[in-house]
C-alpha positions in Angstrom: -37.2 109.2 -129.0 -38.6 112.4 -130.4 -40.2 112.5 -133.8 -39.4 115.4 -136.0 -42.2 117.5 -137.5 -44.4 115.5 -140.0 -46.6 116.8 -142.6 -49.3 115.4 -145.0 -48.3 116.4 -148.4 -51.0 117.4 -150.8 -49.9 118.4 -154.3 -52.2 120.2 -156.8 -50.9 120.0 -160.3 -53.0 120.9 -163.3 -54.5 118.0 -165.3 -53.8 117.4 -169.0 -57.2 116.5 -169.8 -59.1 119.7 -169.2 -62.4 119.7 -171.1 -63.6 122.6 -173.1 -66.9 121.2 -173.7 -68.8 117.9 -174.3 -72.0 116.9 -176.0 -74.1 113.8 -175.7 -74.4 111.9 -178.9 -76.6 109.0 -177.5 -77.1 107.2 -174.2 -73.7 105.4 -174.6 -71.7 107.9 -176.6 -70.4 111.3 -175.4 -68.2 113.5 -177.6 -65.5 115.5 -175.5 -63.4 118.4 -176.8 -60.1 118.9 -174.7 -59.0 122.5 -174.1 -55.4 121.5 -175.0 -54.1 119.7 -178.2 -52.6 116.2 -178.0 -48.9 117.5 -178.1 -49.7 120.0 -175.4 -51.4 117.3 -173.2 -48.2 115.1 -173.6 -46.1 118.0 -172.2 -48.4 118.6 -169.4 -48.4 114.9 -168.4 -44.6 114.9 -168.7 -44.2 117.6 -166.3 -46.6 116.0 -163.7 -44.8 112.7 -164.1 -41.3 114.3 -163.7 -42.1 116.4 -160.5 -44.6 114.0 -158.8 -42.3 110.8 -159.1 -39.8 112.2 -156.6 -42.6 113.0 -154.1 -44.1 109.5 -154.4 -40.6 107.9 -154.1 -39.3 109.8 -151.2 -42.3 110.3 -148.8 -44.1 107.6 -146.7 -47.3 106.3 -148.2 -49.5 105.8 -144.9 -52.8 104.5 -146.2 -53.0 106.8 -149.1 -51.6 109.9 -147.3 -48.1 111.0 -148.4 -46.1 111.9 -145.2 -42.8 114.0 -145.2 -40.4 115.2 -142.7 -39.7 118.7 -142.0 -36.4 118.5 -143.9 -38.1 117.3 -146.9 -40.4 120.3 -147.4 -37.8 122.7 -148.9 -36.9 120.2 -151.7 -40.6 119.5 -152.5 -41.4 123.1 -152.6 -38.4 123.8 -154.9 -39.7 121.0 -157.3 -43.1 122.2 -157.4 -42.0 125.8 -158.0 -40.0 124.5 -161.0 -43.0 122.6 -162.2 -45.3 125.8 -161.9 -42.9 127.9 -164.1 -42.8 125.1 -166.7 -46.7 125.0 -166.6 -46.8 128.7 -166.9 -44.6 128.5 -170.1 -47.3 126.3 -171.5 -50.3 128.3 -170.7 -51.0 130.7 -168.0 -54.0 128.9 -166.5 -51.9 126.0 -165.6 -50.3 125.7 -162.2 -48.7 123.5 -159.5 -49.1 123.9 -155.8 -48.3 122.0 -152.7 -49.9 122.2 -149.2 -48.4 120.7 -146.1 -50.8 119.8 -143.3 -49.0 119.4 -139.9 -49.7 116.0 -138.1 -50.4 115.8 -134.5 -47.2 114.2 -133.2 -48.6 113.3 -129.8 -51.3 111.3 -131.7 -48.8 109.7 -134.1 -46.4 108.6 -131.2 -49.4 107.1 -129.3 -50.0 103.4 -129.5 -52.2 102.1 -132.4 -51.5 105.0 -134.8 -47.7 104.7 -134.3 -48.1 100.9 -135.2 -50.2 101.7 -138.2 -47.4 104.1 -139.3 -44.8 101.4 -138.8 -46.7 98.7 -140.9 -47.4 101.1 -143.7 -43.8 102.1 -144.0 -42.6 98.6 -143.7 -45.0 97.6 -146.3 -43.8 100.4 -148.8 -40.0 99.4 -148.2 -40.6 95.7 -148.6 -42.6 96.1 -151.8 -40.2 98.6 -153.5 -37.1 96.5 -152.7 -38.9 93.2 -153.5 -40.0 94.5 -156.9 -36.4 95.5 -157.7 -34.8 92.2 -156.4 -37.1 90.2 -158.4 -36.1 91.8 -161.7 -32.3 91.6 -160.9 -32.3 88.1 -159.4 -33.8 86.6 -162.5 -30.7 87.7 -164.7 -28.0 85.1 -165.2 -24.5 85.6 -164.2 -22.9 87.9 -161.6 -24.7 91.0 -160.2 -23.7 94.0 -162.4 -22.3 97.0 -160.7 -25.0 99.1 -162.1 -27.8 97.0 -160.7 -26.2 96.8 -157.3 -25.7 100.5 -157.1 -29.3 100.9 -158.3 -30.6 98.7 -155.1 -28.3 100.6 -152.8 -29.7 104.0 -153.9 -33.2 102.7 -153.3 -32.2 101.7 -149.8 -31.0 105.3 -149.4 -34.4 106.4 -150.2 -36.0 104.0 -147.9 -34.2 105.9 -145.0 -36.1 109.2 -146.1 -39.4 107.0 -146.0 -38.8 106.0 -142.5 -40.2 109.3 -141.5 -40.8 108.1 -137.8 -37.1 107.2 -137.4 -38.2 104.0 -136.2 -35.2 101.8 -134.9 -36.4 98.5 -136.1 -37.1 99.7 -139.7 -33.6 101.4 -139.6 -32.0 98.0 -138.6 -33.9 96.2 -141.2 -32.8 98.6 -144.0 -29.3 98.0 -142.8 -29.7 94.4 -142.8 -31.0 94.6 -146.5 -28.2 96.8 -147.4 -25.7 94.3 -146.1 -27.2 91.4 -148.1 -27.2 93.5 -151.3 -23.5 94.4 -150.6 -22.7 90.7 -150.4 -24.9 89.9 -153.3 -27.0 87.6 -151.5 -30.2 88.4 -153.5 -32.1 84.8 -153.4 -31.7 84.7 -149.7 -32.8 88.4 -149.4 -35.9 87.5 -151.7 -36.9 84.7 -149.6 -36.5 86.8 -146.3 -38.5 89.6 -147.8 -41.3 87.2 -148.8 -41.5 85.9 -145.3 -41.5 89.5 -143.9 -44.1 90.6 -146.3 -46.4 87.6 -145.4 -46.0 88.3 -141.6 -46.7 91.9 -142.2 -49.9 91.0 -144.1 -51.1 88.7 -141.4 -50.2 91.3 -138.7 -51.8 94.2 -140.5 -55.1 92.4 -141.0 -55.4 92.4 -137.1 -55.2 96.2 -136.9 -58.1 98.6 -136.8 -57.5 101.1 -139.6 
């Protein structure tokens, strides 16, 4: 199987907490003056959250590195460009940028590194689905259509996160989808707990 081009995604979005100057009051107290007002800082934080969230949710988290496919770059660039324009509308010194660092596909495909990718991607998928299932499963009565559709949308995103197109991961996402469609949430929760436990034990034996 051939892996599509993969990239480490590095985003650079201006911080809301730029310091204009600071002065030391005592050994334990320091007075800080921010460059921007509280209202402006809130706007900057909102832009960061609005445009970083899709990147975090649609890329693979491999030991702290955000990994995307070739086909995802365009959407990420478009979002960052919009964020940059919104920043400039607040202050010309603010900016949003993204850098894509190509990965060595031969190294990714080879043995231990590929297995580390698989474990990291599985862990990300299990955790996100589990967190959502736990919230929904505790509610009494039948599964609301809205909650069910929300879970199915999460699973659509999980296919994006499977940046290495690993067949085992694809099959597991399909299995989870079938259980959601049949509304078998408690059996799904039990299965995910077992898979996460096994994954933790397996990952502990790997050299990272």
